[in-house]
C-alpha positions as CSV (number, residue, x, y, z in Angstrom):
1,X,43.0,-60.9,-65.4
2,X,44.5,-59.9,-62.0
3,X,47.5,-58.1,-62.4
4,X,49.7,-59.9,-60.0
5,X,48.5,-63.0,-61.1
6,X,49.4,-62.1,-64.5
7,X,53.1,-60.8,-63.8
8,X,53.8,-64.2,-62.0
9,X,52.6,-66.4,-64.8
10,X,54.9,-64.3,-66.9
11,X,58.0,-64.6,-64.7
12,X,58.1,-61.4,-63.1
13,X,59.0,-60.9,-59.3
14,X,56.9,-59.0,-57.0
15,X,57.1,-57.8,-53.4
16,X,55.3,-56.7,-50.5
17,X,54.9,-56.6,-46.6
18,X,52.7,-58.4,-44.0
19,X,50.4,-56.0,-42.3
20,X,49.2,-56.2,-38.9
21,X,47.9,-52.7,-38.3
22,X,44.6,-51.9,-39.4
23,X,45.2,-48.6,-41.0
24,X,43.9,-47.9,-44.6
25,X,46.5,-44.8,-44.9
26,X,49.0,-47.5,-44.3
27,X,48.3,-49.5,-47.4
28,X,48.3,-46.5,-49.7
29,X,51.8,-45.8,-48.1
30,X,53.4,-49.0,-49.0
31,X,51.7,-48.9,-52.4
32,X,52.9,-45.2,-53.4
33,X,56.3,-46.4,-52.1
34,X,56.3,-48.7,-54.9
35,X,55.5,-52.5,-53.4
36,X,53.2,-54.9,-55.4
37,X,51.2,-56.3,-52.6
38,X,50.2,-56.2,-48.9
39,X,49.6,-59.6,-47.0
40,X,47.0,-58.5,-44.3
41,X,47.7,-61.2,-41.6
42,X,44.7,-62.5,-39.6
43,X,46.9,-65.6,-38.2
44,X,49.4,-63.4,-36.1
45,X,47.6,-60.2,-35.9
46,X,44.2,-58.5,-34.5
47,X,42.9,-57.9,-37.5
48,X,39.5,-58.7,-38.0
49,X,37.0,-59.2,-41.0
50,X,35.7,-55.7,-40.9
51,X,39.1,-54.1,-40.9
52,X,40.2,-56.7,-43.8
53,X,37.4,-54.9,-46.0
54,X,38.7,-51.2,-45.3
55,X,42.2,-52.4,-45.9
56,X,41.0,-54.1,-49.0
57,X,39.1,-50.9,-50.4
58,X,42.1,-49.0,-49.8
59,X,43.9,-51.3,-52.0
60,X,42.3,-51.3,-54.8
61,X,42.1,-47.3,-54.5
62,X,45.9,-47.4,-54.3
63,X,46.1,-50.0,-56.7
64,X,48.3,-52.6,-55.1
65,X,47.1,-56.5,-54.8
66,X,45.8,-57.4,-51.5
67,X,46.3,-60.9,-50.2
68,X,44.7,-62.1,-46.5
69,X,46.5,-64.8,-44.6
70,X,43.6,-66.8,-42.8
71,X,44.3,-68.4,-39.4
72,X,43.8,-71.8,-40.4
73,X,42.5,-73.8,-43.3
74,X,38.7,-73.1,-42.7
75,X,36.1,-72.5,-45.6
76,X,34.3,-69.9,-43.6
77,X,37.1,-68.2,-43.1
78,X,38.7,-68.1,-46.6
79,X,35.2,-67.2,-48.3
80,X,34.4,-64.4,-45.6
81,X,38.1,-62.7,-46.8
82,X,37.1,-63.2,-50.7
83,X,34.1,-62.0,-50.1
84,X,34.9,-58.3,-49.0
85,X,37.0,-58.5,-51.9
86,X,40.6,-59.7,-51.1
87,X,42.5,-60.8,-54.5
88,X,44.2,-63.7,-52.8
89,X,44.0,-65.9,-49.6
90,X,47.1,-67.3,-48.2
91,X,46.6,-70.6,-46.2
92,X,49.0,-71.7,-43.2
93,X,50.1,-75.1,-42.2
94,X,49.4,-77.2,-45.3
95,X,50.5,-80.8,-45.0
96,X,49.0,-82.8,-47.4
97,X,47.3,-82.9,-50.7
98,X,44.0,-83.3,-49.0
99,X,44.3,-80.3,-47.1
100,X,45.4,-78.5,-50.0
101,X,42.5,-79.4,-52.2
102,X,40.0,-78.3,-49.3
103,X,42.1,-74.7,-49.9
104,X,41.0,-75.0,-53.3
105,X,37.5,-76.1,-52.7
106,X,36.9,-73.0,-50.3
107,X,38.1,-70.5,-52.6
108,X,36.8,-71.3,-56.0
109,X,33.2,-71.8,-57.2
110,X,31.7,-74.8,-58.9
111,X,32.7,-76.3,-61.0
112,X,36.4,-75.3,-59.8
113,X,35.3,-75.9,-56.2
114,X,32.7,-75.6,-53.5
115,X,32.9,-72.0,-52.2
116,X,30.0,-70.6,-50.5
117,X,27.7,-68.4,-52.8
118,X,26.4,-65.0,-52.1
119,X,25.9,-62.3,-54.9
120,X,25.3,-59.7,-52.3
121,X,28.8,-59.3,-51.0
122,X,31.3,-56.5,-51.8
123,X,33.7,-59.1,-53.9
124,X,30.6,-59.1,-56.4
125,X,29.7,-55.1,-56.2
126,X,26.6,-56.0,-53.7
127,X,24.7,-57.7,-56.8
128,X,25.4,-55.4,-59.3
129,X,27.7,-57.5,-61.1
130,X,26.2,-60.1,-63.2
131,X,26.1,-63.3,-60.9
132,X,27.7,-65.6,-63.8
133,X,30.2,-63.2,-64.6
134,X,31.1,-62.7,-61.0
135,X,31.5,-66.5,-60.4
136,X,33.9,-66.7,-63.7
137,X,36.0,-63.9,-62.6
138,X,36.2,-64.6,-59.4
139,X,37.3,-68.5,-60.1
140,X,39.9,-66.9,-62.7
141,X,41.2,-63.9,-61.0
142,X,41.6,-65.0,-57.4
143,X,44.8,-66.7,-56.4
144,X,45.5,-69.4,-54.0
145,X,48.8,-69.4,-51.8
146,X,49.5,-72.5,-49.5
147,X,52.0,-72.3,-47.0
148,X,54.5,-75.1,-46.6
149,X,56.1,-74.8,-43.3
150,X,56.7,-78.1,-41.6
151,X,58.3,-81.5,-42.2
152,X,55.3,-83.4,-43.0
153,X,54.3,-80.7,-45.5
154,X,58.1,-81.2,-47.1
155,X,57.4,-84.9,-47.2
156,X,54.2,-84.9,-48.8
157,X,55.2,-82.0,-51.5
158,X,55.2,-84.1,-54.3
159,X,51.3,-84.9,-54.1
160,X,50.3,-81.3,-52.7
161,X,51.7,-79.9,-56.2
162,X,49.3,-82.1,-58.0
163,X,46.6,-80.3,-56.7
164,X,44.8,-77.9,-59.5
165,X,44.2,-74.4,-58.6
166,X,47.2,-73.7,-56.3
167,X,49.1,-70.6,-57.5
168,X,51.8,-70.4,-54.9
169,X,53.6,-72.7,-53.1
170,X,54.7,-70.2,-49.9
171,X,57.7,-71.5,-47.5
172,X,57.3,-70.4,-43.9
173,X,61.1,-70.4,-43.1
174,X,60.6,-69.6,-39.2
175,X,57.8,-72.4,-38.5
176,X,60.0,-74.8,-41.2
177,X,63.2,-73.6,-38.9
178,X,61.2,-74.8,-35.7
179,X,59.8,-78.1,-37.3
180,X,63.4,-79.1,-37.9
181,X,64.3,-78.6,-34.6
182,X,66.1,-75.2,-35.1
183,X,63.3,-72.5,-33.8
184,X,64.4,-69.3,-35.6
185,X,67.5,-70.3,-37.4
186,X,66.2,-69.4,-40.6
187,X,69.7,-68.8,-42.1
188,X,70.9,-72.4,-40.9
189,X,72.0,-74.5,-43.9
190,X,69.6,-77.5,-43.0
191,X,66.7,-75.0,-43.3
192,X,68.0,-73.3,-46.5
193,X,68.6,-76.8,-48.0
194,X,64.8,-77.6,-47.5
195,X,63.4,-74.2,-48.8
196,X,65.7,-74.8,-51.8
197,X,64.2,-78.5,-52.3
198,X,60.6,-76.8,-52.4
199,X,61.9,-74.0,-54.7
200,X,63.3,-76.8,-57.0
201,X,60.2,-79.1,-56.8
202,X,57.9,-76.0,-57.4
203,X,59.9,-74.7,-60.3
204,X,59.3,-78.3,-62.0
205,X,55.8,-78.1,-61.5
206,X,55.3,-74.7,-63.2
207,X,54.0,-72.9,-59.6
208,X,55.2,-69.9,-58.2
209,X,57.1,-70.0,-55.1
210,X,57.1,-67.4,-52.3
211,X,58.8,-66.8,-48.9
212,X,59.2,-64.2,-46.2
213,X,62.4,-62.4,-45.7
214,X,63.4,-59.9,-43.3
215,X,66.7,-58.4,-44.4
216,X,67.8,-57.3,-48.1
217,X,70.6,-60.2,-48.1
218,X,68.0,-62.8,-48.0
219,X,65.8,-61.2,-50.4
220,X,68.6,-61.3,-52.6
221,X,69.7,-65.0,-52.0
222,X,66.3,-66.4,-52.7
223,X,65.6,-64.1,-55.5
224,X,68.5,-65.8,-57.3
225,X,67.3,-68.8,-55.9
226,X,64.3,-68.7,-58.0
227,X,61.5,-66.9,-55.3
228,X,59.3,-64.4,-57.1
229,X,56.6,-63.9,-54.2
230,X,58.9,-62.1,-51.9
231,X,57.1,-61.2,-48.8
232,X,59.3,-58.4,-47.1
233,X,59.0,-57.7,-43.0
234,X,56.1,-56.6,-41.4
235,X,54.7,-53.4,-41.1
236,X,55.5,-53.0,-37.3
237,X,58.7,-54.0,-37.8
238,X,59.3,-51.8,-40.8
239,X,58.2,-49.0,-38.8
240,X,60.1,-49.7,-35.8
241,X,63.3,-50.3,-37.6
242,X,62.7,-47.0,-39.7
243,X,62.2,-44.8,-36.3
244,X,64.9,-46.6,-34.1
245,X,67.5,-45.6,-37.3
246,X,66.0,-42.1,-37.4
247,X,66.0,-41.7,-33.5
248,X,69.7,-42.6,-33.4
249,X,70.8,-40.2,-36.4
250,X,68.8,-37.3,-35.1
251,X,70.2,-37.7,-31.7
252,X,73.8,-37.6,-33.0
253,X,72.9,-34.5,-35.2
254,X,71.4,-32.5,-32.3
255,X,73.9,-33.9,-29.4
256,X,76.8,-32.7,-32.1
257,X,75.2,-28.9,-32.7
């Protein structure tokens, strides 16, 4: 069974960054650094299916889990990233139970869903794996994450959480803040209140909760609140911030020598 999925079911907490760069070496670096997963972002980044496939390969070799955020709730986009071997899919802007059900149908083979069948893809070892074993394994191990990031999603959350096959409810704080009329104010009390409502309801429904943070204080806060799946920052931001701090310290050292 997928290790990350098992760890979440056992109540453990996991961390990982979003990625926009199509560099397999960076996946390996994040794995060596101690992260549990990477989220390969096709909604807000330039990644294509071919680059996703190579990043997923790197993740498997480095033993770090791979999740792909697709651009929209589209069966063809969901099946493509699962076909190249991604362990999980993150689908944005879910606002209703029907939309959540459509995600599950696209991510799971029958009888759990309606995912398009092809046994000649990388996820099935190019037909090396027995096709019936592949169907069973994929339905069992692949995980489904839906993004709740707007007022409609909040309003329909109780119905959304009744959909079988969802593994993680992921709160998108930035889009949520915009939906609440507070664009970018992810620390605003109203945004925090609505996020906590999602966490509380999801926990009662025995669903793991995820969110995005871009500082350690927010990570500690939401961990205490019950978030298990912690997406921390983005590869571009991590590299920029580390480089900026290094450049500042380096200049101080050489100018003072």
